[in-house]
C-alpha positions in Angstrom: 163.3 34.5 139.9 160.0 36.2 140.0 157.3 36.0 142.7 153.8 37.5 142.0 151.6 38.7 145.3 148.0 38.6 145.1 147.2 41.1 147.7 143.9 41.2 149.4 142.1 43.7 152.1 140.1 41.4 154.6 142.8 39.6 155.6 145.2 42.3 156.3 146.8 43.6 160.0 144.2 45.0 162.4 141.3 44.6 159.6 137.7 43.5 161.3 135.0 45.6 160.0 133.3 46.4 156.8 134.4 50.0 156.8 137.8 49.1 157.2 138.3 47.9 153.5 135.4 49.8 151.7 137.2 52.8 149.9 136.2 56.2 150.7 135.6 55.8 154.4 137.8 57.1 156.8 138.5 53.5 158.4 139.4 52.3 154.7 142.0 55.3 154.8 143.7 54.3 158.4 143.5 50.6 157.1 145.6 51.1 153.5 148.4 51.6 155.8 148.2 48.5 157.7 147.4 46.6 154.5 150.7 48.2 152.7 152.8 47.0 155.5 151.9 43.5 155.1 152.1 43.4 151.6 155.7 45.6 151.7 156.8 43.0 154.5 156.4 40.2 152.3 158.0 42.1 149.4 161.0 42.4 151.5 161.3 39.1 152.4 161.0 37.6 149.2 164.0 40.0 148.1 166.1 38.7 151.4 165.3 35.0 150.1 166.9 35.8 146.7 164.0 36.9 144.4 165.3 39.2 141.6 161.7 40.2 140.8 158.5 41.0 142.6 155.4 41.8 140.8 152.3 43.0 143.8 149.0 42.4 141.8 145.9 44.3 143.7 143.4 42.3 144.2 140.5 43.8 146.4 137.7 45.5 145.5 138.6 48.4 143.3 141.9 47.1 142.8 143.2 50.8 143.9 143.8 50.4 147.6 147.8 50.2 148.5 150.1 52.8 148.9 152.4 52.6 146.1 155.0 55.3 147.8 155.6 53.2 151.1 156.3 49.7 148.9 160.0 48.4 148.7 161.3 50.5 145.7 162.5 47.2 144.1 158.8 45.9 143.7 156.2 46.4 140.7 152.9 47.3 141.4 149.8 46.1 139.1 147.0 48.3 140.2 143.3 48.7 138.7 140.3 46.5 137.8 139.1 44.3 134.6 142.4 41.9 134.3 141.3 38.8 132.8 142.5 36.7 135.5 141.3 39.3 138.4 142.9 38.1 142.1 145.9 36.2 140.0 146.4 38.3 136.9 150.3 38.2 135.8 150.4 34.2 136.7 149.4 33.4 132.9 152.8 34.7 130.9 155.5 32.0 131.8 157.5 33.8 133.8 156.1 33.7 137.7 158.1 31.5 139.8 155.6 31.3 142.7 152.4 33.2 144.0 151.7 34.6 147.4 148.4 35.0 148.8 148.5 38.3 151.3 145.6 39.3 153.3 143.5 36.5 152.1 139.9 35.2 154.0 137.8 32.4 154.4 135.1 31.6 151.9 131.2 32.7 151.8 129.0 30.7 154.7 132.4 29.9 156.5 133.7 31.1 159.8 136.2 34.1 159.7 136.9 37.5 159.4 135.1 39.3 156.7 134.2 36.1 155.2 133.2 36.2 152.1 133.8 35.0 148.3 134.1 37.5 145.6 130.6 39.7 146.6 130.8 40.9 150.3 127.3 39.9 150.9 124.7 38.0 148.6 126.7 34.4 148.0 126.2 32.7 150.3 128.3 29.6 149.4 130.3 28.6 146.3 131.3 24.8 145.7 133.6 23.3 143.2 133.2 20.0 142.2 131.5 19.5 145.8 133.8 21.0 147.6 133.2 24.5 149.4 135.8 27.2 147.9 137.1 30.1 149.3 138.7 32.8 146.9 142.3 30.3 148.2 140.8 27.4 146.7 139.3 29.1 143.6 142.8 31.0 143.0 144.7 27.9 143.6 143.2 26.0 141.2 144.0 28.9 138.1 147.8 29.0 139.1 147.9 25.6 139.4 146.9 25.2 135.5 150.1 27.4 134.9 152.8 25.1 137.2 152.9 28.0 139.6 153.3 27.0 143.5 151.6 28.8 146.2 154.2 29.5 148.8 152.8 31.7 151.3 149.3 32.7 152.8 148.7 35.3 155.2 145.4 36.6 156.9 143.0 35.2 160.2 143.6 31.7 161.4 140.9 30.4 159.4 142.2 31.4 156.5 145.5 29.7 157.4 143.3 26.3 158.6 141.9 26.9 154.9 145.0 26.8 153.3 146.5 23.5 154.4 143.7 22.2 151.9 144.7 24.2 149.0 148.5 24.6 149.9 150.0 22.4 152.1 153.6 23.3 151.5 153.0 26.8 151.7 154.3 29.0 154.8 151.2 30.5 156.7 151.4 33.7 158.7 148.3 34.2 161.1 148.1 38.0 161.6 144.4 37.6 163.7 142.8 35.0 165.6 138.9 34.9 164.6 136.1 36.1 167.0 133.1 36.0 164.6 132.6 38.0 161.3 133.3 41.4 163.0 136.1 40.5 165.5 139.1 39.4 165.8 142.6 39.2 168.5 144.9 41.4 166.4 148.6 41.3 166.6 150.1 44.4 166.3 151.5 45.6 162.6 155.1 46.0 163.8 154.3 42.3 165.2 152.7 41.0 161.8 155.5 42.7 159.8 158.1 40.9 160.9 156.2 37.3 161.0 155.6 37.8 157.1 159.1 38.9 156.4 160.6 35.8 157.9 158.0 33.8 156.5 158.6 35.3 152.8 162.1 34.6 153.4 161.7 31.2 154.0 159.1 30.7 151.1 161.5 31.9 148.9 163.0 28.4 148.6 159.9 26.8 147.9 159.9 28.8 144.6 159.8 26.7 140.9 157.9 26.4 138.4 156.3 22.9 138.4 154.4 20.7 135.8 151.1 22.6 134.9 148.0 20.4 136.7 144.1 20.4 135.7 142.3 18.7 137.8 139.1 19.2 135.6 136.6 19.3 134.6 135.2 21.5 137.1 131.2 21.9 137.9 131.0 25.2 139.7 127.6 25.6 142.2 126.8 29.4 143.5 124.2 29.8 146.4 122.2 33.2 146.4 120.3 34.9 149.5 117.7 36.3 147.0 115.9 34.0 144.1 115.5 36.4 141.5 119.8 36.7 141.5 119.1 33.1 140.0 117.4 34.6 137.0 119.9 37.1 136.5 123.0 34.4 136.5 121.2 32.1 133.9 121.5 34.7 131.4 125.2 33.4 131.0 125.3 30.9 128.2 125.8 27.2 130.2 125.0 28.2 133.6 121.7 26.2 134.7 119.2 26.3 137.6 120.9 23.4 140.1 118.8 24.1 143.2 116.8 26.7 145.3 118.6 29.5 145.0 121.5 28.2 143.3 122.9 28.0 139.8 126.1 25.9 138.5 128.2 25.3 135.2 131.0 22.9 134.0 134.2 23.8 132.2 137.1 21.4 131.5 139.5 23.9 132.6 139.7 26.5 136.0 140.7 29.3 133.6 137.3 28.9 131.4 135.7 28.4 135.0 137.0 31.5 137.1 135.8 34.1 133.9 132.4 32.5 133.7 132.3 33.1 137.5 133.3 36.6 137.2 130.4 37.0 134.5 128.0 35.5 136.8 129.2 37.4 140.0 129.0 40.4 138.1 125.4 40.1 136.6 124.1 39.0 139.6 125.8 42.2 142.2 124.0 44.0 139.4 120.5 42.9 140.3 121.2 43.7 144.2 118.5 45.9 145.1 120.0 48.2 147.8 117.6 47.7 150.5 116.1 44.3 150.3 118.9 42.6 148.5 
């Protein structure tokens, strides 16, 4: 049995502030250990539950944040950027029996600690077929096309609530409770590690490939915080103006949808000016 862990950092234990997750800052160095603790707890729990292989896909920012030397020796880690499926890279090879979303967060324009969708700012909302979308929802639609169930989600309490919509059967672990975008009531790493490990062990029983499901076609719509970003985004073929500061496109599969999303957000982020956005 092989488990894939998609590991993001904003939803990790103790993380509440931009500097906590921005590579190169002193706070990031400190929070890397907290992030690693959460992920290692999930790894150990899955092995406790009977997994034969666990692959961690680093999914935050530079995708070079976890401390490999502090992880369970049985694990393998995919680290670095420019991966075909980004946050859920590895799910497409037909050998993954379940996936866990560890350290996840809520989407742009919603309540949640460090809430955003792919871009730290710039996007004020993302929708798929009219549903406001977090990264969790987007990634859930991708993994469904490969018949891989989501069995565990960790993050703040709002993230766990969000996951009830896209992964109702998955176990959820809240490592902190939302107060504002930059504040939370946090549990200690010893406590959250124990909670995550126990949940991962139980979640292993939910693993097992299922029939691939595609709910397409998918119409994705993005809202930016500045009008000029619409002009940047619509250079991507098929991406059109859909409203004030909004663009949209339609694809038959979420595989194509998420790849177009990556192209749009990459181009838009390159058009953001340092002070004025």
